All heavy atoms as TSV, in Angstrom:
chain	resi	resn	atom	element	x	y	z
A	1	MET	N	N	12.528	7.363	-17.797
A	1	MET	CA	C	11.803	6.777	-16.707
A	1	MET	C	C	12.409	7.351	-15.411
A	1	MET	O	O	13.592	7.394	-15.276
A	1	MET	CB	C	11.918	5.278	-16.723
A	1	MET	CG	C	11.105	4.630	-15.627
A	1	MET	SD	S	11.042	2.813	-15.762
A	1	MET	CE	C	9.970	2.643	-17.163
A	2	ALA	N	N	11.507	7.675	-14.488
A	2	ALA	CA	C	11.969	8.252	-13.198
A	2	ALA	C	C	12.038	7.186	-12.126
A	2	ALA	O	O	11.311	6.188	-12.187
A	2	ALA	CB	C	10.990	9.364	-12.785
A	3	THR	N	N	12.911	7.393	-11.172
A	3	THR	CA	C	12.958	6.589	-9.988
A	3	THR	C	C	12.432	7.424	-8.825
A	3	THR	O	O	12.902	8.533	-8.623
A	3	THR	CB	C	14.401	6.132	-9.710
A	3	THR	OG1	O	14.873	5.391	-10.831
A	3	THR	CG2	C	14.472	5.314	-8.457
A	4	ILE	N	N	11.501	6.871	-8.131
A	4	ILE	CA	C	10.870	7.519	-6.993
A	4	ILE	C	C	11.114	6.728	-5.739
A	4	ILE	O	O	10.777	5.507	-5.721
A	4	ILE	CB	C	9.356	7.758	-7.210
A	4	ILE	CG1	C	9.084	8.538	-8.497
A	4	ILE	CG2	C	8.725	8.427	-6.022
A	4	ILE	CD1	C	7.644	8.592	-8.870
A	5	LYS	N	N	11.563	7.324	-4.684
A	5	LYS	CA	C	11.765	6.613	-3.416
A	5	LYS	C	C	10.723	7.202	-2.427
A	5	LYS	O	O	10.704	8.412	-2.213
A	5	LYS	CB	C	13.164	6.838	-2.868
A	5	LYS	CG	C	13.445	6.082	-1.616
A	5	LYS	CD	C	14.886	6.246	-1.165
A	5	LYS	CE	C	15.084	5.477	0.155
A	5	LYS	NZ	N	16.429	5.561	0.590
A	6	VAL	N	N	9.904	6.314	-1.915
A	6	VAL	CA	C	8.848	6.746	-0.980
A	6	VAL	C	C	8.848	5.827	0.255
A	6	VAL	O	O	9.292	4.704	0.174
A	6	VAL	CB	C	7.455	6.730	-1.650
A	6	VAL	CG1	C	7.347	7.687	-2.787
A	6	VAL	CG2	C	7.063	5.358	-2.083
A	7	ASN	N	N	8.299	6.334	1.310
A	7	ASN	CA	C	8.101	5.526	2.547
A	7	ASN	C	C	6.636	5.327	2.722
A	7	ASN	O	O	5.839	6.290	2.687
A	7	ASN	CB	C	8.706	6.274	3.739
A	7	ASN	CG	C	10.223	6.362	3.628
A	7	ASN	OD1	O	10.860	5.415	3.345
A	7	ASN	ND2	N	10.691	7.560	3.894
A	8	VAL	N	N	6.258	4.073	2.904
A	8	VAL	CA	C	4.836	3.736	3.242
A	8	VAL	C	C	4.872	2.799	4.431
A	8	VAL	O	O	5.923	2.192	4.751
A	8	VAL	CB	C	4.102	3.046	2.080
A	8	VAL	CG1	C	4.021	3.993	0.862
A	8	VAL	CG2	C	4.830	1.769	1.641
A	9	SER	N	N	3.749	2.682	5.098
A	9	SER	CA	C	3.700	1.806	6.241
A	9	SER	C	C	3.950	0.378	5.840
A	9	SER	O	O	3.714	-0.046	4.683
A	9	SER	CB	C	2.363	1.918	6.956
A	9	SER	OG	O	1.341	1.326	6.181
A	10	ASP	N	N	4.479	-0.415	6.767
A	10	ASP	CA	C	4.694	-1.834	6.469
A	10	ASP	C	C	3.361	-2.547	6.062
A	10	ASP	O	O	3.395	-3.409	5.167
A	10	ASP	CB	C	5.302	-2.524	7.666
A	10	ASP	CG	C	6.733	-2.107	7.971
A	10	ASP	OD1	O	7.393	-1.600	7.031
A	10	ASP	OD2	O	7.179	-2.272	9.138
A	11	GLU	N	N	2.299	-2.163	6.699
A	11	GLU	CA	C	1.014	-2.744	6.405
A	11	GLU	C	C	0.576	-2.509	4.981
A	11	GLU	O	O	0.143	-3.405	4.236
A	11	GLU	CB	C	-0.055	-2.280	7.385
A	11	GLU	CG	C	-1.438	-2.892	7.205
A	11	GLU	CD	C	-2.456	-2.358	8.170
A	11	GLU	OE1	O	-2.093	-1.921	9.257
A	11	GLU	OE2	O	-3.649	-2.453	7.848
A	12	ILE	N	N	0.686	-1.199	4.533
A	12	ILE	CA	C	0.301	-0.881	3.176
A	12	ILE	C	C	1.203	-1.601	2.176
A	12	ILE	O	O	0.722	-2.137	1.152
A	12	ILE	CB	C	0.392	0.646	2.936
A	12	ILE	CG1	C	-0.664	1.387	3.808
A	12	ILE	CG2	C	0.252	1.023	1.448
A	12	ILE	CD1	C	-2.083	1.108	3.414
A	13	ASN	N	N	2.494	-1.661	2.432
A	13	ASN	CA	C	3.425	-2.364	1.566
A	13	ASN	C	C	3.052	-3.841	1.427
A	13	ASN	O	O	2.991	-4.358	0.323
A	13	ASN	CB	C	4.845	-2.205	2.117
A	13	ASN	CG	C	5.896	-2.840	1.192
A	13	ASN	OD1	O	5.883	-2.598	0.009
A	13	ASN	ND2	N	6.752	-3.668	1.786
A	14	LYS	N	N	2.783	-4.447	2.530
A	14	LYS	CA	C	2.394	-5.865	2.557
A	14	LYS	C	C	1.111	-6.145	1.764
A	14	LYS	O	O	1.013	-7.022	0.949
A	14	LYS	CB	C	2.244	-6.369	3.997
A	14	LYS	CG	C	1.971	-7.825	4.128
A	14	LYS	CD	C	1.877	-8.243	5.613
A	14	LYS	CE	C	1.541	-9.669	5.784
A	14	LYS	NZ	N	1.456	-10.072	7.179
A	15	GLU	N	N	0.058	-5.288	2.023
A	15	GLU	CA	C	-1.212	-5.410	1.352
A	15	GLU	C	C	-1.094	-5.219	-0.150
A	15	GLU	O	O	-1.660	-5.948	-0.972
A	15	GLU	CB	C	-2.200	-4.433	1.917
A	15	GLU	CG	C	-2.725	-4.785	3.298
A	15	GLU	CD	C	-3.728	-3.789	3.839
A	15	GLU	OE1	O	-4.445	-3.132	3.043
A	15	GLU	OE2	O	-3.785	-3.617	5.055
A	16	PHE	N	N	-0.301	-4.186	-0.549
A	16	PHE	CA	C	-0.124	-3.913	-1.967
A	16	PHE	C	C	0.596	-5.044	-2.669
A	16	PHE	O	O	0.164	-5.502	-3.722
A	16	PHE	CB	C	0.605	-2.586	-2.179
A	16	PHE	CG	C	0.577	-2.099	-3.595
A	16	PHE	CD1	C	-0.562	-1.604	-4.169
A	16	PHE	CD2	C	1.735	-2.127	-4.340
A	16	PHE	CE1	C	-0.613	-1.139	-5.479
A	16	PHE	CE2	C	1.710	-1.682	-5.692
A	16	PHE	CZ	C	0.543	-1.224	-6.230
A	17	LYS	N	N	1.679	-5.521	-2.052
A	17	LYS	CA	C	2.430	-6.626	-2.671
A	17	LYS	C	C	1.556	-7.870	-2.799
A	17	LYS	O	O	1.580	-8.554	-3.826
A	17	LYS	CB	C	3.657	-6.979	-1.790
A	17	LYS	CG	C	4.803	-6.009	-2.016
A	17	LYS	CD	C	6.034	-6.418	-1.213
A	17	LYS	CE	C	7.176	-5.518	-1.493
A	17	LYS	NZ	N	8.400	-5.910	-0.779
A	18	LYS	N	N	0.739	-8.148	-1.790
A	18	LYS	CA	C	-0.125	-9.293	-1.842
A	18	LYS	C	C	-1.163	-9.136	-2.949
A	18	LYS	O	O	-1.425	-10.079	-3.695
A	18	LYS	CB	C	-0.863	-9.426	-0.470
A	18	LYS	CG	C	-1.707	-10.665	-0.343
A	18	LYS	CD	C	-2.307	-10.760	1.081
A	18	LYS	CE	C	-3.187	-11.978	1.187
A	18	LYS	NZ	N	-3.777	-12.074	2.535
A	19	ALA	N	N	-1.703	-7.953	-3.106
A	19	ALA	CA	C	-2.685	-7.682	-4.178
A	19	ALA	C	C	-2.045	-7.818	-5.581
A	19	ALA	O	O	-2.666	-8.365	-6.479
A	19	ALA	CB	C	-3.319	-6.295	-4.004
A	20	VAL	N	N	-0.816	-7.302	-5.701
A	20	VAL	CA	C	-0.125	-7.418	-6.978
A	20	VAL	C	C	0.093	-8.845	-7.325
A	20	VAL	O	O	-0.112	-9.315	-8.440
A	20	VAL	CB	C	1.226	-6.646	-6.921
A	20	VAL	CG1	C	2.062	-6.957	-8.171
A	20	VAL	CG2	C	0.994	-5.155	-6.804
A	21	GLU	N	N	0.610	-9.632	-6.344
A	21	GLU	CA	C	0.863	-11.065	-6.598
A	21	GLU	C	C	-0.385	-11.804	-6.967
A	21	GLU	O	O	-0.411	-12.663	-7.824
A	21	GLU	CB	C	1.548	-11.689	-5.406
A	21	GLU	CG	C	2.945	-11.255	-5.222
A	21	GLU	CD	C	3.608	-11.758	-3.967
A	21	GLU	OE1	O	2.977	-12.558	-3.224
A	21	GLU	OE2	O	4.764	-11.379	-3.665
A	22	LYS	N	N	-1.525	-11.462	-6.299
A	22	LYS	CA	C	-2.784	-12.148	-6.561
A	22	LYS	C	C	-3.279	-11.802	-7.967
A	22	LYS	O	O	-3.749	-12.719	-8.673
A	22	LYS	CB	C	-3.839	-11.700	-5.532
A	22	LYS	CG	C	-5.132	-12.356	-5.673
A	22	LYS	CD	C	-6.125	-11.950	-4.583
A	22	LYS	CE	C	-7.459	-12.649	-4.754
A	22	LYS	NZ	N	-8.442	-12.263	-3.719
A	23	LYS	N	N	-3.142	-10.579	-8.346
A	23	LYS	CA	C	-3.677	-10.139	-9.683
A	23	LYS	C	C	-2.727	-10.421	-10.818
A	23	LYS	O	O	-3.134	-10.862	-11.875
A	23	LYS	CB	C	-4.044	-8.682	-9.663
A	23	LYS	CG	C	-4.673	-8.196	-10.935
A	23	LYS	CD	C	-5.166	-6.798	-10.861
A	23	LYS	CE	C	-5.888	-6.443	-12.166
A	23	LYS	NZ	N	-6.560	-5.167	-12.102
A	24	LEU	N	N	-1.439	-10.132	-10.610
A	24	LEU	CA	C	-0.478	-10.230	-11.708
A	24	LEU	C	C	0.519	-11.371	-11.613
A	24	LEU	O	O	1.164	-11.713	-12.554
A	24	LEU	CB	C	0.325	-8.921	-11.792
A	24	LEU	CG	C	-0.507	-7.613	-11.972
A	24	LEU	CD1	C	0.407	-6.427	-11.929
A	24	LEU	CD2	C	-1.276	-7.699	-13.263
A	25	GLY	N	N	0.604	-11.977	-10.434
A	25	GLY	CA	C	1.530	-13.057	-10.215
A	25	GLY	C	C	2.889	-12.538	-9.832
A	25	GLY	O	O	3.057	-11.433	-9.409
A	26	HIS	N	N	3.929	-13.410	-9.967
A	26	HIS	CA	C	5.284	-13.073	-9.635
A	26	HIS	C	C	6.038	-12.764	-10.928
A	26	HIS	O	O	5.844	-13.431	-11.909
A	26	HIS	CB	C	5.983	-14.225	-8.933
A	26	HIS	CG	C	5.364	-14.600	-7.636
A	26	HIS	ND1	N	5.536	-13.872	-6.481
A	26	HIS	CD2	C	4.538	-15.626	-7.308
A	26	HIS	CE1	C	4.851	-14.428	-5.496
A	26	HIS	NE2	N	4.246	-15.497	-5.991
A	27	GLY	N	N	6.871	-11.785	-10.886
A	27	GLY	CA	C	7.660	-11.532	-12.082
A	27	GLY	C	C	8.351	-10.200	-11.973
A	27	GLY	O	O	7.913	-9.280	-11.252
A	28	LYS	N	N	9.439	-10.075	-12.661
A	28	LYS	CA	C	10.218	-8.827	-12.641
A	28	LYS	C	C	9.402	-7.701	-13.204
A	28	LYS	O	O	8.809	-7.788	-14.257
A	28	LYS	CB	C	11.502	-9.020	-13.440
A	28	LYS	CG	C	12.430	-7.847	-13.380
A	28	LYS	CD	C	13.738	-8.123	-14.067
A	28	LYS	CE	C	14.628	-6.883	-13.897
A	28	LYS	NZ	N	15.962	-7.111	-14.429
A	29	GLY	N	N	9.368	-6.603	-12.464
A	29	GLY	CA	C	8.682	-5.367	-12.880
A	29	GLY	C	C	7.234	-5.287	-12.616
A	29	GLY	O	O	6.602	-4.247	-12.873
A	30	LEU	N	N	6.617	-6.325	-12.125
A	30	LEU	CA	C	5.196	-6.322	-11.890
A	30	LEU	C	C	4.773	-5.395	-10.770
A	30	LEU	O	O	3.752	-4.689	-10.847
A	30	LEU	CB	C	4.640	-7.753	-11.630
A	30	LEU	CG	C	4.743	-8.723	-12.800
A	30	LEU	CD1	C	4.232	-10.076	-12.422
A	30	LEU	CD2	C	3.984	-8.143	-14.022
A	31	PHE	N	N	5.565	-5.332	-9.718
A	31	PHE	CA	C	5.283	-4.416	-8.593
A	31	PHE	C	C	5.332	-2.975	-9.111
A	31	PHE	O	O	4.451	-2.171	-8.838
A	31	PHE	CB	C	6.295	-4.633	-7.436
A	31	PHE	CG	C	6.005	-3.780	-6.239
A	31	PHE	CD1	C	5.054	-4.126	-5.312
A	31	PHE	CD2	C	6.729	-2.610	-6.025
A	31	PHE	CE1	C	4.793	-3.349	-4.217
A	31	PHE	CE2	C	6.515	-1.804	-4.908
A	31	PHE	CZ	C	5.528	-2.181	-4.007
A	32	GLY	N	N	6.382	-2.631	-9.891
A	32	GLY	CA	C	6.487	-1.266	-10.448
A	32	GLY	C	C	5.361	-0.951	-11.365
A	32	GLY	O	O	4.814	0.201	-11.383
A	33	LYS	N	N	4.967	-1.922	-12.199
A	33	LYS	CA	C	3.873	-1.712	-13.152
A	33	LYS	C	C	2.571	-1.409	-12.390
A	33	LYS	O	O	1.841	-0.511	-12.734
A	33	LYS	CB	C	3.689	-2.907	-14.091
A	33	LYS	CG	C	2.575	-2.681	-15.075
A	33	LYS	CD	C	2.273	-3.935	-15.873
A	33	LYS	CE	C	1.120	-3.795	-16.860
A	33	LYS	NZ	N	0.090	-2.840	-16.590
A	34	ALA	N	N	2.309	-2.228	-11.361
A	34	ALA	CA	C	1.105	-2.041	-10.584
A	34	ALA	C	C	1.132	-0.664	-9.876
A	34	ALA	O	O	0.094	0.014	-9.804
A	34	ALA	CB	C	0.960	-3.184	-9.559
A	35	LEU	N	N	2.254	-0.288	-9.355
A	35	LEU	CA	C	2.388	0.993	-8.651
A	35	LEU	C	C	2.179	2.140	-9.677
A	35	LEU	O	O	1.469	3.122	-9.378
A	35	LEU	CB	C	3.747	1.102	-8.012
A	35	LEU	CG	C	3.926	2.319	-7.076
A	35	LEU	CD1	C	2.847	2.382	-6.005
A	35	LEU	CD2	C	5.305	2.276	-6.425
A	36	GLU	N	N	2.731	2.030	-10.852
A	36	GLU	CA	C	2.563	3.033	-11.871
A	36	GLU	C	C	1.047	3.129	-12.263
A	36	GLU	O	O	0.539	4.236	-12.424
A	36	GLU	CB	C	3.415	2.697	-13.116
A	36	GLU	CG	C	3.335	3.758	-14.171
A	36	GLU	CD	C	4.308	3.506	-15.301
A	36	GLU	OE1	O	5.213	2.669	-15.170
A	36	GLU	OE2	O	4.124	4.109	-16.396
A	37	ASP	N	N	0.401	2.015	-12.395
A	37	ASP	CA	C	-1.033	1.991	-12.708
A	37	ASP	C	C	-1.831	2.664	-11.610
A	37	ASP	O	O	-2.769	3.407	-11.891
A	37	ASP	CB	C	-1.549	0.566	-12.926
A	37	ASP	CG	C	-0.998	-0.079	-14.224
A	37	ASP	OD1	O	-0.474	0.670	-15.082
A	37	ASP	OD2	O	-1.160	-1.331	-14.363
A	38	ALA	N	N	-1.494	2.411	-10.365
A	38	ALA	CA	C	-2.185	3.007	-9.227
A	38	ALA	C	C	-1.991	4.520	-9.186
A	38	ALA	O	O	-2.947	5.267	-8.980
A	38	ALA	CB	C	-1.692	2.391	-7.889
A	39	ILE	N	N	-0.805	4.996	-9.466
A	39	ILE	CA	C	-0.525	6.434	-9.509
A	39	ILE	C	C	-1.307	7.080	-10.660
A	39	ILE	O	O	-1.898	8.150	-10.517
A	39	ILE	CB	C	1.013	6.709	-9.637
A	39	ILE	CG1	C	1.718	6.270	-8.326
A	39	ILE	CG2	C	1.247	8.189	-9.954
A	39	ILE	CD1	C	3.209	6.259	-8.435
A	40	LYS	N	N	-1.297	6.420	-11.805
A	40	LYS	CA	C	-2.025	6.935	-12.978
A	40	LYS	C	C	-3.492	7.016	-12.696
A	40	LYS	O	O	-4.141	8.059	-12.984
A	40	LYS	CB	C	-1.791	6.046	-14.187
A	40	LYS	CG	C	-2.406	6.519	-15.469
A	40	LYS	CD	C	-2.054	5.626	-16.609
A	40	LYS	CE	C	-2.658	6.118	-17.900
A	40	LYS	NZ	N	-2.335	5.223	-19.035
A	41	LYS	N	N	-4.054	6.001	-12.074
A	41	LYS	CA	C	-5.484	5.997	-11.733
A	41	LYS	C	C	-5.806	7.133	-10.781
A	41	LYS	O	O	-6.804	7.862	-10.956
A	41	LYS	CB	C	-5.916	4.656	-11.158
A	41	LYS	CG	C	-7.397	4.580	-10.792
A	41	LYS	CD	C	-7.747	3.239	-10.223
A	41	LYS	CE	C	-9.230	3.246	-9.827
A	41	LYS	NZ	N	-9.610	1.963	-9.210
A	42	TRP	N	N	-5.003	7.300	-9.753
A	42	TRP	CA	C	-5.235	8.377	-8.744
A	42	TRP	C	C	-5.182	9.742	-9.388
A	42	TRP	O	O	-6.015	10.581	-9.143
A	42	TRP	CB	C	-4.205	8.236	-7.630
A	42	TRP	CG	C	-4.417	9.268	-6.564
A	42	TRP	CD1	C	-5.227	9.140	-5.498
A	42	TRP	CD2	C	-3.783	10.545	-6.472
A	42	TRP	NE1	N	-5.160	10.323	-4.732
A	42	TRP	CE2	C	-4.291	11.147	-5.302
A	42	TRP	CE3	C	-2.844	11.210	-7.230
A	42	TRP	CZ2	C	-3.891	12.408	-4.916
A	42	TRP	CZ3	C	-2.398	12.471	-6.834
A	42	TRP	CH2	C	-2.951	13.063	-5.679
A	43	THR	N	N	-4.164	9.906	-10.290
A	43	THR	CA	C	-4.000	11.178	-10.980
A	43	THR	C	C	-5.237	11.467	-11.875
A	43	THR	O	O	-5.732	12.608	-11.871
A	43	THR	CB	C	-2.721	11.170	-11.853
A	43	THR	OG1	O	-1.607	10.879	-10.981
A	43	THR	CG2	C	-2.474	12.480	-12.516
A	44	GLN	N	N	-5.732	10.490	-12.608
A	44	GLN	CA	C	-6.884	10.648	-13.450
A	44	GLN	C	C	-8.111	10.986	-12.594
A	44	GLN	O	O	-8.925	11.857	-12.996
A	44	GLN	CB	C	-7.117	9.429	-14.296
A	44	GLN	CG	C	-6.084	9.229	-15.364
A	44	GLN	CD	C	-6.231	7.884	-16.063
A	44	GLN	OE1	O	-6.837	6.934	-15.577
A	44	GLN	NE2	N	-5.632	7.818	-17.255
A	45	GLU	N	N	-8.267	10.310	-11.454
A	45	GLU	CA	C	-9.402	10.603	-10.577
A	45	GLU	C	C	-9.376	12.034	-10.050
A	45	GLU	O	O	-10.376	12.714	-9.974
A	45	GLU	CB	C	-9.443	9.607	-9.417
A	45	GLU	CG	C	-9.855	8.213	-9.825
A	45	GLU	CD	C	-9.736	7.213	-8.710
A	45	GLU	OE1	O	-9.264	7.562	-7.626
A	45	GLU	OE2	O	-10.087	6.030	-8.952
A	46	GLU	N	N	-8.219	12.491	-9.670
A	46	GLU	CA	C	-8.028	13.860	-9.173
A	46	GLU	C	C	-8.358	14.894	-10.276
A	46	GLU	O	O	-9.002	15.912	-10.032
A	46	GLU	CB	C	-6.637	14.096	-8.629
A	46	GLU	CG	C	-6.364	13.321	-7.324
A	46	GLU	CD	C	-7.359	13.692	-6.247
A	46	GLU	OE1	O	-7.556	14.878	-5.941
A	46	GLU	OE2	O	-7.961	12.746	-5.672
A	47	LYS	N	N	-7.927	14.609	-11.540
A	47	LYS	CA	C	-8.232	15.524	-12.655
A	47	LYS	C	C	-9.746	15.572	-12.880
A	47	LYS	O	O	-10.311	16.619	-13.126
A	47	LYS	CB	C	-7.547	15.032	-13.903
A	47	LYS	CG	C	-6.070	15.301	-13.975
A	47	LYS	CD	C	-5.460	14.796	-15.282
A	47	LYS	CE	C	-3.973	14.958	-15.289
A	47	LYS	NZ	N	-3.406	14.411	-16.529
A	48	GLN	N	N	-10.386	14.382	-12.801
A	48	GLN	CA	C	-11.846	14.320	-13.012
A	48	GLN	C	C	-12.606	15.067	-11.952
A	48	GLN	O	O	-13.574	15.751	-12.205
A	48	GLN	CB	C	-12.303	12.845	-13.076
A	48	GLN	CG	C	-13.722	12.711	-13.580
A	48	GLN	CD	C	-13.935	13.239	-14.989
A	48	GLN	OE1	O	-13.061	13.110	-15.889
A	48	GLN	NE2	N	-15.031	13.890	-15.221
A	49	LYS	N	N	-12.143	14.989	-10.702
A	49	LYS	CA	C	-12.749	15.743	-9.616
A	49	LYS	C	C	-12.639	17.254	-9.865
A	49	LYS	O	O	-13.593	17.990	-9.621
A	49	LYS	CB	C	-12.106	15.428	-8.275
A	49	LYS	CG	C	-12.425	14.080	-7.709
A	49	LYS	CD	C	-11.629	13.835	-6.433
A	49	LYS	CE	C	-11.759	12.456	-5.926
A	49	LYS	NZ	N	-10.919	12.237	-4.695
A	50	GLU	N	N	-11.506	17.697	-10.365
A	50	GLU	CA	C	-11.276	19.126	-10.651
A	50	GLU	C	C	-12.224	19.570	-11.825
A	50	GLU	O	O	-12.830	20.633	-11.753
A	50	GLU	CB	C	-9.843	19.417	-11.024
A	50	GLU	CG	C	-9.528	20.855	-11.240
A	50	GLU	CD	C	-9.856	21.779	-10.098
A	50	GLU	OE1	O	-9.722	21.372	-8.962
A	50	GLU	OE2	O	-10.249	22.949	-10.365
A	51	ILE	N	N	-12.366	18.728	-12.828
A	51	ILE	CA	C	-13.268	19.055	-13.967
A	51	ILE	C	C	-14.711	19.179	-13.435
A	51	ILE	O	O	-15.417	20.111	-13.790
A	51	ILE	CB	C	-13.144	17.972	-15.067
A	51	ILE	CG1	C	-11.819	18.111	-15.754
A	51	ILE	CG2	C	-14.296	18.138	-16.100
A	51	ILE	CD1	C	-11.460	16.901	-16.649
A	52	ALA	N	N	-15.124	18.226	-12.585
A	52	ALA	CA	C	-16.460	18.283	-12.030
A	52	ALA	C	C	-16.704	19.466	-11.169
A	52	ALA	O	O	-17.733	20.145	-11.265
A	52	ALA	CB	C	-16.759	16.972	-11.226
A	53	LYS	N	N	-15.697	19.828	-10.359
A	53	LYS	CA	C	-15.794	21.010	-9.545
A	53	LYS	C	C	-15.946	22.275	-10.345
A	53	LYS	O	O	-16.782	23.130	-10.029
A	53	LYS	CB	C	-14.594	21.124	-8.611
A	53	LYS	CG	C	-14.617	22.256	-7.642
A	53	LYS	CD	C	-13.350	22.372	-6.842
A	53	LYS	CE	C	-13.377	23.522	-5.860
A	53	LYS	NZ	N	-13.610	24.835	-6.450
A	54	ARG	N	N	-15.142	22.422	-11.407
A	54	ARG	CA	C	-15.264	23.594	-12.262
A	54	ARG	C	C	-16.615	23.679	-12.920
A	54	ARG	O	O	-17.194	24.730	-13.037
A	54	ARG	CB	C	-14.171	23.585	-13.308
A	54	ARG	CG	C	-12.841	24.055	-12.799
A	54	ARG	CD	C	-11.865	24.359	-13.986
A	54	ARG	NE	N	-11.766	23.256	-14.853
A	54	ARG	CZ	C	-10.671	22.512	-14.967
A	54	ARG	NH1	N	-9.593	22.730	-14.258
A	54	ARG	NH2	N	-10.629	21.524	-15.835
A	55	ALA	N	N	-17.145	22.532	-13.355
A	55	ALA	CA	C	-18.467	22.501	-14.003
A	55	ALA	C	C	-19.541	22.920	-13.019
A	55	ALA	O	O	-20.422	23.710	-13.349
A	55	ALA	CB	C	-18.774	21.086	-14.579
A	56	ILE	N	N	-19.470	22.463	-11.797
A	56	ILE	CA	C	-20.456	22.825	-10.788
A	56	ILE	C	C	-20.312	24.316	-10.466
A	56	ILE	O	O	-21.360	25.014	-10.359
A	56	ILE	CB	C	-20.296	21.930	-9.517
A	56	ILE	CG1	C	-20.733	20.532	-9.801
A	56	ILE	CG2	C	-21.083	22.518	-8.364
A	56	ILE	CD1	C	-20.416	19.521	-8.765
A	57	ASP	N	N	-19.114	24.805	-10.315
A	57	ASP	CA	C	-18.939	26.216	-10.052
A	57	ASP	C	C	-19.520	27.055	-11.177
A	57	ASP	O	O	-20.170	28.081	-10.922
A	57	ASP	CB	C	-17.419	26.525	-9.888
A	57	ASP	CG	C	-16.827	26.024	-8.620
A	57	ASP	OD1	O	-17.608	25.614	-7.700
A	57	ASP	OD2	O	-15.592	25.964	-8.514
A	58	ASN	N	N	-19.282	26.611	-12.446
A	58	ASN	CA	C	-19.825	27.383	-13.584
A	58	ASN	C	C	-21.370	27.291	-13.609
A	58	ASN	O	O	-21.999	28.305	-13.993
A	58	ASN	CB	C	-19.257	26.842	-14.900
A	58	ASN	CG	C	-17.830	27.269	-15.093
A	58	ASN	OD1	O	-17.376	28.275	-14.532
A	58	ASN	ND2	N	-17.123	26.530	-15.892
A	59	MET	N	N	-21.942	26.199	-13.189
A	59	MET	CA	C	-23.386	26.119	-13.096
A	59	MET	C	C	-23.922	27.081	-12.044
A	59	MET	O	O	-24.931	27.771	-12.323
A	59	MET	CB	C	-23.828	24.676	-12.752
A	59	MET	CG	C	-23.645	23.696	-13.899
A	59	MET	SD	S	-23.954	21.980	-13.455
A	59	MET	CE	C	-25.629	22.022	-12.915
A	60	HIS	N	N	-23.269	27.192	-10.944
A	60	HIS	CA	C	-23.698	28.129	-9.923
A	60	HIS	C	C	-23.583	29.566	-10.358
A	60	HIS	O	O	-24.365	30.420	-9.946
A	60	HIS	CB	C	-22.873	27.920	-8.607
A	60	HIS	CG	C	-23.239	26.673	-7.879
A	60	HIS	ND1	N	-24.457	26.413	-7.366
A	60	HIS	CD2	C	-22.459	25.587	-7.574
A	60	HIS	CE1	C	-24.477	25.243	-6.779
A	60	HIS	NE2	N	-23.245	24.739	-6.880
A	61	LYS	N	N	-22.617	29.825	-11.256
A	61	LYS	CA	C	-22.426	31.196	-11.794
A	61	LYS	C	C	-23.375	31.472	-12.979
A	61	LYS	O	O	-23.432	32.569	-13.484
A	61	LYS	CB	C	-20.996	31.367	-12.261
A	61	LYS	CG	C	-19.987	31.366	-11.167
A	61	LYS	CD	C	-18.574	31.438	-11.778
A	61	LYS	CE	C	-17.481	31.307	-10.747
A	61	LYS	NZ	N	-16.147	31.247	-11.297
A	62	GLY	N	N	-24.124	30.434	-13.353
A	62	GLY	CA	C	-25.036	30.591	-14.511
A	62	GLY	C	C	-24.387	30.464	-15.842
A	62	GLY	O	O	-24.979	30.819	-16.897
A	63	LEU	N	N	-23.178	30.025	-15.880
A	63	LEU	CA	C	-22.421	29.921	-17.159
A	63	LEU	C	C	-22.723	28.600	-17.926
A	63	LEU	O	O	-22.352	28.499	-19.085
A	63	LEU	CB	C	-20.923	30.008	-16.924
A	63	LEU	CG	C	-20.449	31.315	-16.222
A	63	LEU	CD1	C	-18.979	31.223	-15.915
A	63	LEU	CD2	C	-20.737	32.469	-17.142
A	64	TYR	N	N	-23.341	27.693	-17.237
A	64	TYR	CA	C	-23.593	26.359	-17.878
A	64	TYR	C	C	-24.854	25.814	-17.261
A	64	TYR	O	O	-25.117	25.881	-16.096
A	64	TYR	CB	C	-22.397	25.447	-17.536
A	64	TYR	CG	C	-22.537	24.035	-18.073
A	64	TYR	CD1	C	-22.328	23.763	-19.429
A	64	TYR	CD2	C	-22.875	23.007	-17.273
A	64	TYR	CE1	C	-22.453	22.493	-19.924
A	64	TYR	CE2	C	-23.003	21.689	-17.747
A	64	TYR	CZ	C	-22.800	21.439	-19.086
A	64	TYR	OH	O	-22.936	20.200	-19.564
A	65	ARG	N	N	-25.662	25.218	-18.113
A	65	ARG	CA	C	-26.923	24.610	-17.687
A	65	ARG	C	C	-27.039	23.203	-18.267
A	65	ARG	O	O	-26.636	22.932	-19.376
A	65	ARG	CB	C	-28.128	25.419	-18.147
A	65	ARG	CG	C	-28.216	26.757	-17.513
A	65	ARG	CD	C	-29.459	27.417	-17.947
A	65	ARG	NE	N	-29.242	28.886	-17.853
A	65	ARG	CZ	C	-30.181	29.734	-18.040
A	65	ARG	NH1	N	-31.391	29.356	-18.345
A	65	ARG	NH2	N	-29.910	31.020	-17.922
A	66	LEU	N	N	-27.646	22.344	-17.480
A	66	LEU	CA	C	-27.961	21.009	-17.971
A	66	LEU	C	C	-29.220	21.062	-18.841
A	66	LEU	O	O	-30.172	21.748	-18.453
A	66	LEU	CB	C	-28.182	20.033	-16.815
A	66	LEU	CG	C	-26.982	19.744	-15.942
A	66	LEU	CD1	C	-27.362	18.852	-14.763
A	66	LEU	CD2	C	-25.884	19.080	-16.733
A	67	LYS	N	N	-29.221	20.369	-19.935
A	67	LYS	CA	C	-30.425	20.324	-20.812
A	67	LYS	C	C	-31.314	19.212	-20.286
A	67	LYS	O	O	-30.879	18.175	-19.909
A	67	LYS	CB	C	-30.031	20.074	-22.234
A	67	LYS	CG	C	-29.284	21.182	-22.872
A	67	LYS	CD	C	-28.938	20.899	-24.306
A	67	LYS	CE	C	-28.132	22.061	-24.896
A	67	LYS	NZ	N	-27.802	21.790	-26.277
A	68	GLY	N	N	-32.597	19.502	-20.311
A	68	GLY	CA	C	-33.484	18.408	-19.895
A	68	GLY	C	C	-34.805	18.852	-19.473
A	68	GLY	O	O	-35.356	19.847	-19.431
């Protein structure tokens, strides 16, 4: 497991902590779990954007066509 030290604005920190407490409650490790889930979601979204971009580029090159 890695340890990451980051700086975020006080406002973002407060909003995120409030959202974590509202959704998951209070407890050891919940903030870290929520942050890990957020990073994972962002990473997956970025991968999906890249896949979509490549597919569109290939369509423009005539390498791929939608059936229909």
